N, C-alpha and C positions, 0 to 999 in steps of 0.2 A: 507657649502658655498664653492664656487669655487674660488681659488686663481688665480693670473695672469698667472703663469706658466701652470696650468691646463687649464685655459680658452684658452690660446694660442693653446694648443694641440687640443682642441675641435673646435677652429676656423679652424685649418688646415684640419680637416676631415668634415667640413661643418655641425657640430652639433650646432654651434653658429656662427651667422654672424652679424657684426656690421658695419653700414655705418655712415659717418659723412658728413653733408651737409654744404655748404657755400653759401652766398647770396650776391648779389649786388643791388644797387638802381634801376638798369634797369630791374630787375625782373628775371635775370638769376639765375639758381640753379645748383650747381655742387655737385654731390653725389659721394663719393669715399668709396669703401668697404675696410675693414681692411684685410691686407695680412701680417700675422705674420712671414712669411718667408723672408720678405724684411724689416729688422729692420732699414734700412737707410731712408725709405720713410717718407714723412711728415705726412702721415696718421698714421703710426705706432708711430711716435713721439707724435702725438696728443693723441692717445690712451693711451700711457704710462703716459702722463701727467695727464690724467683723471682717471687712475686706481691706486688704492692704497690698498694694503692688499688683501681684498676680495670684493672690491666694485668699481663700475664704476660710476663716477660723470655724472649726466645728466644735460644738459644745455638748456637754454631758447631759443625757436625758435622765428621766426619773427612775426607770426600772433597770436593775442590774442583776446579773446572774453570777454567783460564785461557783467555781469548779472544785472548791476544797470543802469536802463534807464536814471537816472538823470545825468549820466556821458557820455552818448553817444555823446552829442554835443561838448564835449571837444576834440574829435578826429575825423579824417576823416575816414568815413566808408570804409572798405575793400570790394570793389565790391558790390555785392548785398546782402552780409551777414550782417544782422542787429546785431549791437553790436560788430562786428569784426573790428580790425584795425591793421595796419602794423607798427611795431616798426621802420622800416627803414625810415618812414616819420616823426618820432619824435626823431631824433638824436640817434636812436638805444636804446631808453630808454622807460621803462614801468613805468609810474607813477600810483601808487595805492592810491586811495583816502580813507579816513576813512570809514571803513565798507564795502569797495568794494570787490566783489567776481569776480574772472576772471577764465576762462578756458585757459589753455596753452598747448602747445605741445613741445616736446623736439626736439633739432636739430638731435639727434641720432635716427637711425632706427635700430630696433632689429629683427632678424630672428632666430627662434629656431626650433630644431628638435623635435621628438616625446618624447624624454626622458629628456628634459631640460625645466625648468621653472624658473621664477624669481619673485622678489618682488621689489617694489619701496618704499623708505623710505625718510622722510623729512630730510633736513639739519638742524642740531641743531642751527647753527648760525642765520639762517633765523627765525626759530621758536622763539628763544630768543628775536628777534626784533618784534615779533607779527605778522609775516607772516606765516600762517599755510598752509602747503601743505598736501592735502588729499592723503594718501598712497593707493597703488593699487597692483594688481598682474598681472603677465604675464603668460599666458597659454602656454603649449607646442604647437607647430605648429604656434605660433604667427609670424606675419610679418607686421611691420609697425612702424611709429613713436609712441611715447607714449603720451597719453593725461592725463592731471591732472587738479586739481582745486587748486588755491591759494586764501586765504582769508586774508585781512588786518583787523585784529581784534582790531587795535589800533585807537586812535583819531588823529593820525598823518598821514601826507602824506608820503608815502614811495616810494622807487625807486629800480627797477631792470634793468639790462642792457641785451641787446641781447647777447647770448652766456654765460651769467653768470650761475654758478652752482646753481641749484635749488633743486636737490634731488640726491639720490644715488640709484643704482640698484645692487642687490645681486642675483647671479645665483646659481642654485642648480640642481643636478641630481635627477630625480624621481626614485622611486623604481619600475622599469619596464616601458615598453613603453605604450604610449597611442594608442588605436586602430585606424585604418584608418577610421572607422565609426565615431569616435569622431572628427577626422580631418575634415570630411565633414560637421559636425554640427557647427563648430566654426564660419563660416561666418554668420550664423543666430543668434548666441548668442552675438556676439560683433558688436556694431554699427560703430566702426571705424577701424576694421581689414583691413589691406592693404593700409591705408592712408599713403601718403608720400609727401614730399615737392614739388616734380615735379608735382604731381597731383594737389596740392593745388594752386601753384603759376603759373605753366605753362599751366595747363589744366582746371583751375577754378573749381576744386572739392570743395565741402563743407568742410571748415577747421575743423568744429566741428559738425559732424552729431550727432543727439540726438535720443535716443530711447523713452524716456519718455517726453511727451509734457505737458505744463501747461494747466490747465483747464480754465484759465482766469486770467486777471490782477486784483489785489486788488484795490478797489476804496479807495479814501480818507476816506470815511465813514467806510468801513470795517476795515481799519487800526486803526481808532479812537476807534471803538468798541473793537478791540483786546486789545488795551491799557487799556481801561476801565475795561474789564473783568480780566485783570492782576493786578487789584487793584492799578493802578497808581494814584498819585496825579498829575493831568495833566492839560493841557490847550487845548482850542479849538481856534486855531489862524488862521485867514485868512487874506490875503491882498486884498484890493479892489482898482483897478485902479493903483496899484503900489505905492499908497501914503498914504493909511489909513489902519488901522488894527482893526479887531474885536477880542477882547480877553475875555474869560470867565474863571474865576478861581473857582475851586470847589474842595471840598473834598468828596470822594465817600461815606464813612460811610456805612449806611445800604442800600444805593442805589444799591450796588453790588449784594445783594441778589435779589432785584427786577429785575435787568437787566437780570438775568439768566432765568426769566420767561417771558420776553418780546420777541415778534417776531418783530424785527426791520427791516425796509426797508429804502431804500434811500428816499422815499417819506415822511417818518415819521421823518426825521432828524430835521426839525424845531420844531415840537412838542416835540421831545426828548430833544432838547436844553432847552426848557422852563421847562421841568420836572427837568432837572439837575440844572437849575438856582434856582428854587423854593426849591429844596432839600438842596442846598448849603446855601441859605438864612435861611432855617429852622434850620440848625445845627450851623449856625453862623460861617462858615468857610471861608467866602470871605476874602481874604487878602487885606491889605492896599497897594496901589500902590506906589512903590518906583522906582527910576531910577538911573543908572550910565551911563556916556557917556565919549566919547573921540574921538580923531582923529588919524587915521593911514594912513601912506603913502605907496602906492603900486607902484611898478615899472612895467610899461608896456613895454616889450621888443619888439623891431622891429621884425616883422615876426610872432609873437605869436598872438593868438586870445583870450587868457585868462591869468589871473594872480591871484595868491592867497597869502594870508598872514595869518598865524596862530599865535596867541598870547594869553597870559594868563592875567586874571584880578583877583585881590584879592577880591573875593566875593563868598560866599557859593553858590554852584550850586543849582538851583531850577527848578523843572520840570514845574513850572508855570510861566516861563519867555517868553518874546517875544523880538525880536531885530528889531530896526529900522535902516535904513541907509540913508544917504543923501550925494550927490556928485554933481559935475558940470553936469547938465543934457544936456548941449549943446554938450557933447562928444558922446551922443547916445550909452551909454554902459548899460549893465545889471549888477546890483550889487546884490549879494546874501549874506546874513549874516546867520551864523549858530553858535550854541553854544553847548557845551557838558561838562560833568564833567571831571575834572582831576582825573585819576585813582589813583594818588599818594597822592592827597591832597584834602580833602573834602571842604576846605575853598577857593579853587581856581576853577574858571570857565575858560574853553578854548573857544576862539572865533575864527571862521574861516571866513574870508572875501574873496569872489570870485568876480572877474571882468570878464565879458564876452563881446565879440564883434562879430558882424556878419562877419566882415572882419579882416584880419591880421592888426596889428598896423603898420602904415607907418613909424614910427620912435620911438625910445626909449624915453619915457617920464614918468613922475610921476603924480599920482593923489591922492589927499587927500580925504579920506572917513570919514565922521562923523558918528559915530555909537552911539546908545543908547540901553542899556539893561534894560527892564522893568519887574517888577514882582508885 
């Protein structure tokens, strides 16, 4: 791997080039290339602060793309790009919700010659917190900002800031040069080669071009079938008119083997539910309904359009639970309740309450939400 002194010598002969971008809320982008001969410049000082030993710290850029449709409404969409949002519109903060997957790009732009390559590696401090960064590689002849994926694998809401260190980059010299023919092939192999912040912000380029496209969205039914085939003890829970719930508790037993032989379609859902119900009654696994409830106070901050609260209750987690919520309906808010298992304690269930509004709150106030967990 290449140390700082060696890297600076390679920068001086244009084998490695690194630029740092800065942004403002008006949309202006300033890009400055590293000049290692001017050690008094602000860019060199920034480079030195981000380089340690044999690694360059990579920092979070302003445009992020969420892959979880349920979180799209929590942020203002960035131009015409679905799922994308600008951290500068959210106090320069990236809020990652439980289980959320996001694509990010680095503030740094890297440009390499034919005999230099690099790899990106996660920061252990983020990984220890449950934020997984998918590592990647940088080919010779690369020129552009670096794209990556971060996954919040925890049940907690987590936060990163614009410019925060999210990964490290290690450079190395290849054993021989890459041919010019390979240089011409790279644009066809990489879907985001050449992307930079001026293109994205000033010229409206796609911030996260993709090569592989989804074949379609999963329906609620297909997700249910996947859970069943994974041998879950599960529920079928639906809300009707926002005020009533249909829940069906069952144990799979021998039904799992039968499901593998069935050709299920959306139109057969009702008939399938009846099969499940009868099988559950046959094996005597319908559970007795019990409930636990409480009241939580959420603070609605002026200017925000949503608020959340995560808390724990001393009750064994059950995959056959539903959650009800009740609040002052005159406020015209949407309240969502979620629950999940505490990874550290089987006797504790975590509950997440979310309050959403179509418009920003006009003033800071509090709202009491009554909740009830049923199994």
